[in-house]
N, C-alpha and C positions, 0 to 999 in steps of 0.2 A: 308275307313275313320279311323284313330287313336280311339278306342272306347273312352277315355276322351274328345275328338272333338265331336262324337255322343251322349254324355250326357251333353254338354252345351247347353244352352237355345238360340236360333236364332232366338228369335225376335227381338232382339237388334240390329240386323247385319245390317248394310248398302247394300243394294240389288239391282236389277233391278227388275222391277215390269210387271207384265201382263197390256197390254194396251186394251181394245177395241176399237170400232169406232168409238168415239168418246174422248177416252182416259179415259173413264168412273174406269180403271182401274189403272190409272196411278197417283199415292198416294205417297205421299211423305215416307220416310225410317222412322220406328218406333223408338221410345226411347230406351234408357238403360233399359228395365224393365224387371221384370220379370211373371211368369203364377201369382203368388199369388197375384200380385197390377195391373195388369195390365187390366184386363179386368171388366172395370167400365162402359163402354157405348158400344152401337151397333156401333160404330166407331171401337173400338177398337176389337170388335171381327171381324167386314169386315177387317181390317186392319191385324190382325191375319191372317187371310184366303188370303188374297193377298201372305203377305210372304211363306205362304205354298205350293203358285203355283208358285214360281219366281224360283224354281228351275227346273221345267219343263223347262225353257227357257234356262237354262244355258250350252254355248256351250259346257262345257267337259261331259253333262248328253248327250243333244242332238249329239255329235259327235259317240256316242256310240252307236245309232240307225245304225247309216248305216255301222261303222267298224265291230259291227257284224254280223247286219241284212244281208249286200250287200255284204260283203268283205270276210266273209267267207264261201259265196256259192261259186256256179258256176254260179254266174252273175258277177263280177266286182271282180277288184283287186285293193290293197290300191293305188299303184303308187303314182306321186308326186317327190319329189327329190329323187337320189339314195340313201340318210339317210333316207327318209321315205319308200321305199322300202325295203333296207336291215334291217330296224328297226323293221317292221312288217310281216318278212318275215316266221316267225317262228308262230306266227298267223295262218297265211294263211296254211303251213302244220300240220296243229293241234297239233303241239308242243306248247302250251298255257306257256310262261311262266309265273309264279305265279308273278312277278314284272312287269310286263306291264302296263304302265301308264294307257290305257283307262279300263283295269280290273279296275283298283283303283277306277278311275272315277265314272264306275257305281256302284260299290259299295258304294261307299262314298257320292255321292250324294242321290243316292236311298235313302240311310238313313237320310242324313240331311233331303229329303222330307219328308218322317215319321216321322221325330222328330216333325217337325213344324206341322205337322197332327195332332198331338197327344196332342200336346199344344194346338192347338184350338178346339178338339174335348173335351180336360178336360176342358179347359177355357170356353168355350159357356156351357158347360153342368153344369157348376156353375152358370151360370148366370140367375137372375130374368127374367121371359117370361115378363113381363112390360116393361123391358127395350128397347125392340123392336118395332118398327113402320115402319119406312124406309124397315130396312131389314126382313124379314121370317127366326126367328131362325133355324126353320126343317131346311129350305133349304140351311142355312149358314153349317152347320152340316152337311149334306150333300154332299155338295163338298168338305167338309174337309175327309169325309169317302171315297168318292171315288177316292180321290188322296193320301189317305192311301191304299188302295186295288189296284190302279193302279202301284204305285210306289213296293208293296209287289210283285205283280207278275212281273215286271223287275227284281228281285232280284231274285226268285224263277227258274223263266226260264233260267237264268243265271247260278245261282250257287247250284240248289238243294235245301237243308237242311240250313236254316238261323235263325239266332236270331228273336226271333217274339216279338215286343216290342208294345202295345197297348195301354201306359200311357205313360207321359213324363218321361220319362227316370232318374232315382237317381241311386245315388254312388251304390246302390246293386247291379243294373244291368252289371256293369262292367263286371262280371263274368260271364254273360250268356252265356250259350252253345246255337249250333245250334240247331233248330227246326225242327222235323220230316216237310219233304216239303206237307205233307197230312194236315196237322194242320195249316198251313202256307195256305194252298189254300183253306180250310173251315173258316178262317177269312176273306179271299179275298172275299169269297161270300158273307158271312154274310155282311161286309163293301158295296158290290157295291147292294145286295138287300136291304139294309136299306137305301142308297142312291137313288134306284129308287122308292122307297118308299115316298121322300120326298120332291126331287126334280122337278122343273115346267119342263114342256114340252116347247120344244121351241114356241110351236105358243101360249104360253100364256105368255111370256113375248115380251117386244120389243127387237126385236133382234138386231136392230141397233145400240143399248147401253150394251146388252147383251152380243154380241159375243164375243167367248173366254173363256165365263165362262162354265160351268157343266151343261148340262141339264139332264132330265129324258134319254131321248133318246141313251145319250152317256154310261150312268150308263146301260141300258141294252145292249147297243151293246159292252161294254166292258166285262161285264157278259158273254155274247155270247159268246166272244174271249178265256175266260178265261176257260168257260166249255170243248171248244176242246183241248185245252192242258191236260184236265184232262180228256179226251176221255169220259166224261158225254156227249154224243151226242141228247139225246132226252132233258134234261134241256138246251143244246145250241140251238136247234131248237125254242126251247118255249121264248128264251130270246130275241134271233133275230127275231121272228115274234112278240114283241112287240113291235120294233122300227117300222116293215115294216107295222103293223096294224094303228098304230098311224097316219099315212098317213102325219107325217109332214116334209118327205124329200123325194123329187123325183131325177131322175138322170139327169144329167145337156146333152142338146143335145150334145154339143159336148165336147168331152173329156179332149180334151186340156183345154179349158176354167177353169179348176177348177183351174191349176197350174199358172195361171195368176197373177199379183195382183187385176186385176178387177173381176177374178172369187172367190176372197176370201170370206167366209162364203157365199158359193152359197147353194142352196137349197139340192146339194148334201152332203155337209159339216157338220158334227156329232159334231167332235172336232178337233181346228185346234191351236198351238201355236202360238200367235201372236208375228208379229215381226215389230218394224216401226222404222225409222231412227231418233235415239233421238241424236241429234245436237251437243247438249252441253254434250254428254257422248262417250267418247272413249275407257274405260279401256275395256281387255277381257271378264270381269264378271262385268262390270259396265255399260252396254247399253242395248238397247232393240234392237237389229240387229241380222238379221240372220246370222253369222259369214261363214255359208256354203255354201253361194252362193259362196263368193271369194276362199274358199277352193276349190269347185268344178270347180271352170274355170279353165282353160287351163294354164298348166304351164309356166309363161313369159306374159300372157296377163293380164293387168291392178292390177298385183301383185297375180295373179290366181296361187294357190298349186296344180292346177292340179291331185286334189287325188279323190278316189271313182270311177275309171275308169270302164265302163260296158265291160265284154268281149266281142268279135267277136259272141260267144257261144250265146249270149242272142240275138244278132241280128237273128242269125240263127234260133231260135226260132220262132221270129217274122215273118219271111220268109217264115218256113216251112207251116205255115196255111193262108198266104196272108196279113199280121195281119199290113197292112202300115200305119192307123193310129194311132195306139199306140205306134208303132215302132217312127215314127215321132216326138212325143208327148213325147217318152222318151229318145230316143238318139240323141245326139248331135255329130254333125259331122265337119271335117274341111271345109267341102263345108259349112255347116249353119254358122259356125264363120267368115267366108271370106265374106259371104254376111251381116254379123251383126255389126262386129266389127271395127274399124278404121283399116287402111291399116298398120298405123304405130304397130299397136297392135298387128293385125295378124301377121305381119312380126317378130315378138318375140316368137311363139308360138313353143315351142320345148318341148322333152320327152312325148309325144302322142304315148304312149307303146301299146295301143290294137285299136286306131283309134275311139274311142268314147269317150263320156263325158256324164253326167247325165243332161238332160234337161230338166227335173222337178224341179232344184236347179237353173236354170239360168234365169239371168234377160237380156237385151240387155242394151247396154251402158248409154242410156237415163233414163231410171228407177234405174240404180243404186246408191250405196251413196259414194259420194267422202272417208268418212272414211271406212276404208275398212272391218271393224266388222259390220256395223250398215245399212248391207241392209234390205230392209221391206219386206222379203217375207217371208209368214206364212210357218209351215210345219203343214203339214196335220198328223195328229194323226189316225183320225177314220173317214173311209168315209162310207158312204151307199153302196157303192161296195162293199165294205168289209164285211158288214152285210149281202148282197146277196148270198155269195160266203161262209159266215158261214154257213147260212142259206140249201145251197144248199149242201154243206159237211154234215151237221147234217141229213141232209133228206135219204142220202146214206149211212151212216155209223151207223145210230141211231138201236135203235131193231122197231120202225116201220115204214121203209123204206117207201120214199114216192119219187120214181123217177119223175115222172110225177112236182111233185111241184119244184124237184130241176132244172129238165133241164128250166119249166118254167123262173123262174130269172135268170140262165143262159144264155136264149134268151135274156131277157131284155140287159145284160152288152153286148151280139155278136150283137143284131140289131144295137145297138147306131155306132157301128164301122163297119158295113158293114159284119159282118161274119156269114155265115149261122149256122143255131143253131144244137148243140150236140145231137146226136141220138143213144148213145152209153148206152150199160144199163152193170148193176153189177162193178166187177171190173175196167173194163175198164173206165166206168163213173167214179169212185172212180179217176181212171189215171188221167182223162182229167180235171175234176176238180183242181186239184194239177196243173197241165198246164196252167191252166185258171188265176189260183190264181197268179202264176209267169208272167203273160205277163198285167193282170189288174195291178198288184199292185207294178210291176217291178220298183229297186230301191227305195222303200219307206221303208226297212228294214225287209222285211216279211222271206223272198226267204231262210234263212236260217235254221231259226226255224220251218218255213211249213213243208222242205223237212224232218226235225229231227221228227214232230209231224207223219209225213205220213210212217215213218221208213223206206224212202226209201235213208238217208245220204250214208251208205256204198257203195252205188250203184252208186249214183250221184256225190259222193263229194272226187276226189282223194285223197288218204291217209286218209279218216275217219276212224275210229273204234268203230263199235258200244260201246256200254256199256262203251264207255271212253269219248267220244269227243263230246259227248250230253251237256255237261257241262265244266264250266271254274272255273281254280282256285279260292279261294278265295285269295285274295290278300295277299301276303307274311307279307307286313307291319303290318295287320292286327292280321295274328297268332300271330308276334313277341311280340305287345303289350299286348297281350292276355295270355302270356306266354303259349301255344298249348290251352288254354281254348276252342277256336274256333279251330276246326279240319282242314285238309285239306282234301280237294276230292282227291280220287285215280286214279293217273296216272298209 
C-alpha cells in the first residue's frame, strides 16, 4: 500500500462486512467521518470495530493465505490458466518479485486492517464508560486488539521487520522506517494478552448470534501460534493449554463435517471468516461471499479458475500412513467431480495439472451461488486441531518436555481418523509432529510457514535457500513512494 493511503482514515469507506449466523454483523456502511467526531455512541464504537473486521474478508487478503501458505510449499502449485502459471512461476521458484501483486496485497490489506483497528482502539478508549450498555467496552477493545495483533503477525512472518504503528497515523508517520521484528512481536504479544484478558469465552455468549466474532479462546489460540514462531515453546504450551482447559471446544467426530456448510462454527471451530451469499452485491470487494470457491473449482467447470492444485506428493503423504479419511476430505479428484458435477460441466474440465483439487474449498452445485464471487463457505482461521498440534509441539520443543502430553493430544487427532497412535520419541517425535501438521491442516495455508519454522525448508523445498527465502520482499511500490526510507529485504 502507498504510505499516503495507509494514513487515510478508513472509517468512511464503503465496505463489505462480517456476518453472524443471524446477520448480527451485517451492518450498513459508516458515513464520511473522522475519529475526532465519530465516536459518540456505543453503536459508533461497534460500527468502527466491524470496519476493522472487514479486511479479514477481503478476497485479496485471503488469496495470500493459500498463495503463500500452500503454493510456496511442497503441497500445491498455483495452476489455473497458462497466464496464471507463468505469472506465478518465479514465486514458486523462490525468486520473489518485489512487484508481485499478491505480495503487495498482503502488505496493503494488513496495514489497512491495522489502521482501522488503531482507529477503533483510540476512539473507544476516549469514550466515557457510561455510554456502553448493550456492548461491553472492554470486549470491543479486546476484539480490536486481537485484530491488530493478528494482522501484525501476518506481516512480520511474511516480511520480517515492518513499520510498527499503534496509534491512528498522522502525517508525521509517513516517514516511519521498519521496526525490528522482535519489537513487533512484543507488541503482538501485548495485544493478544490484553485481548484474552477482556474477551468473553465462547461459553459465555449466545454463539448463534456471536459466531464469527473473536472470543477469549481465539486470543489464546493465536497467542500459542505466535509463540511458536518466536520459538518460545514454554509460553506456547501455556497459551494452548488455556484453550484446552476451558472446555469450550471439542473435536467433531467426523473430520470432514467442519468443512461443510452444515459444520460451520461447530464445536471445533475457534475462529472463522463468515461468508454468505449477499445477493444484491456482486463486486469483487463489495460482497460477502468466498470468491475462492470458484477460484479453486477446476478450470472450465462453472467458471472455475482451477487455482491452488495439490501435488501428488501430498496424496502420497496421506497414502504413506494409510490416512484415507483426511485424504478424501482434502483432495478432490476427477472421479469425485464426475459424480457431483453436471455432465455438461464436467465435460468442460481442462488443465488438470496435478490430478487433484482442494476439496476443503469445494461446494457441490446445489450449494453454490449463481454469482461467482458470492459463495457461502466460511474460511477456517483457527481450529481446535491446530491448538492440539501447537500444544504437542510445545511439549516436545520446550525446556520442560512432556512427550506423554504431546502424544495424548496427537492420539486424539489420529483416533478420529482411524490411525494408530504415534510412539516415537525425541527428535523423531518432533519430525512426526511436523508430518501430522501437514496432513491435519493440509491446504489450509500452514505448510510453507511450518516447514520454515521447523528449519526444514532447504531440505524439503527444492531451490529454497536458507537465510534468504524465509521472508518475502517489501513491495517495491511501497519503497518507491517512501523514497527508500523503508528498505528492501536482502536477496
